[in-house]
Structure formats: C-alpha cells, structure tokens
N, C-alpha and C positions, 0 to 999 in steps of 0.2 A: 226322687223325681229327677233330677239332673239340673245342670246349669241352664238358666233361662237363656233363650236365644242362641244356644250352642250351635244349632244348624246354620243360622245366619252368619255367625262368627266364622264357622268353617268355610262357608261359601266365600266370604270376604277374603279370608286368608288364601284361598285357592286363586282368586282373581288377582290378588296382590302378588302371589308367586308367579303368575303369568305376566304381569305388567313389569315387574322388576327387571327381567332380562331385556325387555324392549327399552326401558329407561336407561339401562346400562349401555345399550348400543347407541341411543340417541344423544346422551350427554356428551360424549367425545366429539360427535359431529357438531353439536352446538358450540363447543369450545373452539372448533376449527372455524366456524362461521362468524363468530363474534369479531375477530380481528378484521375479517373481510368487510363486515358491516361498518366497523369503525373507519376503515380506509374509504369506503364509499361515502360515508357521512362527511369525511374531511374533503373529499373531492367535490361533493355537492356544495359545501361551504366555499371552496375555492372557485367553483364555477359561478356561484352567486356573487362573489366579490368581483370576478372578472366582468360579469354582466353589469354590476353597479358602476364599474369604471368605463364601460363601453357606451352605456346609454347616453351620458352627456355628450360624448363625441358624436354619436349618431344624431342627436338632437341638433347639434351645431351644424352638422353636414346638411340636414334637412332644411334648416333655416337659411343656410348659404345657398343651397340649391333653389329655394324659393326666390331669394333675392336675384340670383342669376337668371331665373326664368322671367322675372318681371323686367329686368334690364333687356333681355333678349326680345321680349314682347315689344318694348318701346323702340328698340333698335330696328326691329322688323317693320314697325309702323313708319319710322323715319325713312327707312330705305324705300318703302312703297311710295311715300310722298315724293321723295327725290326722283324716283323713276317716273312717276306721273308728271312732275314738273318738267323733266327732260323731254318727255313725249310732247307736252304742250309747247315747249320752246321749239322743238324740231318741226312741229306742224306750223308754228308761227313763222319760222325761218323759211320753210317751204312755200308758204303763202306769200311771204315778202319777196322772195327771189324769183318766183315764177311770174313772168310778164302776163301770162294768160289769166292769172288770178288777181288782176288789179282791183276789181270791184270787191272781192272778198277781203283784200288787204285793207281797203278803205273802211269796210264794214266791221271787220274783226280786229285787225292788228292796230290800226291807228288809234281807236278809242282807248285801247288798253295801254298803249305806250303813252298817250296823253295823260291818262290817269296816273300812271307810275311817275311821270315827270312832275305832275302837280304835287303828288305826295312827297316826292323827293325834295321839291322846292320848299314845301311846308316843313319838312324835317330839318332842312338846312337853315331855314329862317329861325326855327326854334333853337337850333344849336347856336346860331349867331347870337340870339338874344341871351341864352344862358352864358355864353362866353363873355359877352359885354357885362352882364350882371356880375359874373365872377371877377372880372377885371376891376369893376367899380368897387366891389366889396374888398378886394385885395388892396386897392389904392386907399380906400377909407381906413382899412386896418393899419396900413403903413403910416398914414398920416396921424392916426390916433396914438400909435406907439411913439412917434417922434415927439 
C-alpha cells in the first residue's frame, strides 16, 4: 500500500519549496529594517523625554499668563475709573467756571465739595486723635521704662 499521507507530505514539501526562496529574500530585508526600528525607538524615547521637560515649562508659562491677564484686567478697570473721574472733574470745573451755570454750580458742585470737606475734616480729626493716643502711649512707655 504505500506510506500513509504521502500525497499530503508531498504537497507540504512543494509549498515549503515555494516559501523558502521568499523567506530567503525577506530575512535580509528584516535584518536591514531592525536597526532602523531601533533608531526610531530611541528617537521616540528622546522625544518623550523632551516633552517631559517642556510640559512643566509650558505649565508655568500658562500660570504666569493667567496672572498677567488678571493684573491687566484690574489695571484696565483702574484706568477706566480714573478716566471717568477725570471726566466728572472736568464737568465740575466747567460748571464752576462758567458764570452762566451759577444755579447748576449751587445745585451740583457745592454739595459735593461740602461733603468732601466734611469727610476730610472727619479724617483729619480721627488722625489727630490717633496721633494724640500714640503720643500718650509713647510718653507712658517712656515713663514706665524710667
């Protein structure tokens, strides 16, 4: 009868004979590609290290930029208030200096100036009281030390 599966073995041998030349051509190409893959892997590691170094710097730049933006916001608000106060003062000066606007001066400017004068007097009185208290405490301290 013959060797069992001899036809199948012959078919496998033919397929192997066809595959071996292809493998013999592919293996040298693979040997050429492996160093390139190693270089790419090293470059990827290097890029990862560079990114790890740059991320904290970018984080700090963003934090500083946020702080600068907040400062600029408050500075813009302050400038707007100063410009508005300048406009109000210019209108008050115009009303004060124009003889045709005497009634408006009495109605608008005089009460504001009186209010500012009262508040200034109050602040000066408080400052005088604080200075007198500080002088009294300093004199008491000097007397206690002697």
